[in-house]
C-alpha angles and dihedrals in degrees: 000000000000092000091052091052091047092051090050091051092050091048091049090050093051092048093045095046097084090052091049089047091051098046102034114016102032130238120298126215125356133112111338089219089053092049090050091050090048095063112129115273138169128226120206114210120191112204127179107202141034130021119310088224090064088080095046096106092045093050090048090054090052093048090053087063095038106030092172092065125084119192120209115192119200123187115223125194110247093232091053098044101090098045094042093048093048091049095049093045090049089055091052094254133089138126128309091226127022136182113234129181113262093231094056104039093104091062091061100049095109089058097045135075118223123230107275121230090252140012127215115205137157119258132183117244131176106239137165136101099236104008120035113221132173112257134173118247129179115235128190112209129182115242130224114287128225089251090052090050088059090051096043104042133048116273103268095056095072091049092049101039107035122078124173088354091301125120110232101171146000131208132234092201140356130225131194136187115278138185118245118195143182106242093198093055091048091049092049089051091050092244102148100190135020111264117267095192137035094252091058089042092056092048093048092046092050091049092052096044112100127184130184125233092274093053098256119138118256092173134006123221091203141355100236143120104049135086110219112037102051131060121248099013089150094050094047092051091044089052091052090050093049091047094057094046101260111169100228097190138006120269091261091049093235100108134052108233104171091108094055128101122241132202121239119178090342095309126109121234134178101212095174092053091046090053091050091050093049091049098047093044088077087066096039113104091205093060127082089229091063108138108134141042141185090252092070122099122241112319096229092051091053090045088053088052090056095248101113127065101196134027131163130231147129132275088252088061096055099090092047091049091050090051091048093047107033093155096050118099091228124198133186124218138169118270109271119257138208105273096228097042119126094220135011121257122201130183118248122209115167145126129266124206113230141166122240119224090238094063110118089209105047095148094052093042093053091044090056093047091050092045093052100041107037104044114081094201090053102043091044088069088059095043092050091056100037096038091222127155112257128243094203118095093216092062098045097088092048091053092046087061091050112103092220101038102037096101099053090037091058090059098051103087096053100033116123141170139186135235113262097199138245091308108037091182089065090054092047093049091047092053093046091049090048090055092046093050093046092048090049093057103264112148107270095230091056093047095050093041093054091048092050090053092053095045090048090060093058092049088067127052 
């Protein structure tokens, strides 16, 4: 009995020896270049949203393949990201990987390095004729191609992340604009289901809107039509423009075209102007859709107080909105569509993971980004913990069957965005001013034309 136990201990020791050698004593032998490349290093990854522990399992999986690499994740506030990144890059430092908004990636290209056609990294292999020992070997592996990105990720990713047929970033998840609603207000107004199209939305909003005898709001059907007292005014208006076929920029991306007219069946239309009119009518006292005004306080605060039927936001906002409005019977619905449209269009707003030129470990950084984003079995560990909508096509159907994620998941395949230029703040201010001017009575053609001129300047350096 004792001999049997001894033999088992010896066998366990011999089997466990390579692992001990790998983790504690280091690999012996192998290619000197591989051993040099396998020296310990740290990657710094700046992320903007979520909890840095959400990626713990994914990072652990990567480290099991590359035990010489340590990954340090740092959360950066969205409003501080641009200035902090510019400052650190100017000082010759900065992260190895950074999350950037999909709509602004093009403005950073001169500071980023695209994914190379192949990556050469050290791996551990068990080698030896008589005695197997862990050794470092260099392996050159092809990376994902632009065509494969189109096949692997939902549609908008290729448009947002590929420039000049080069991949500059990849996403870990993808968010799109949703409709949040107060179930109790809908029930009281005899609205049985949240509106799927804008015609039903207008009717439901009108039914829930209540004014006193002096014309002051008692209750708002929707928070819509203004620029400064509701979140995501720019995104909502952009979504309306994309839904009605507005060409946001020229084919070369150097001109803003959302103010231009287009021809459909021989007739001229101004879809961008029509979208602006539709949006601002909700804050126009002379319109039957009137439900909001610039005098109101923040839309989400009024929603939390139970005085607004509809507000808009992203999946990432849901927990914060629930915390802000614990007494509201809150529902989530898909973003409304044009009733006669052939296919739905949703608005994408998400982050892409990319590698700055100044990273001293570009190969390793891109290898980590590709490892995390392109493998369904890997990224699913992150999505399961974070409860984020996926960016991978192969996981969309699974999330559509998920009770919690079905609404954002149903928007993934037809979500789209548009490039905001080298200085996104210029674009944002231009859109907000356009809404303010339109709401103040300026002729819509003048308001949208002026905004297009300003946005066009930031599309070109």
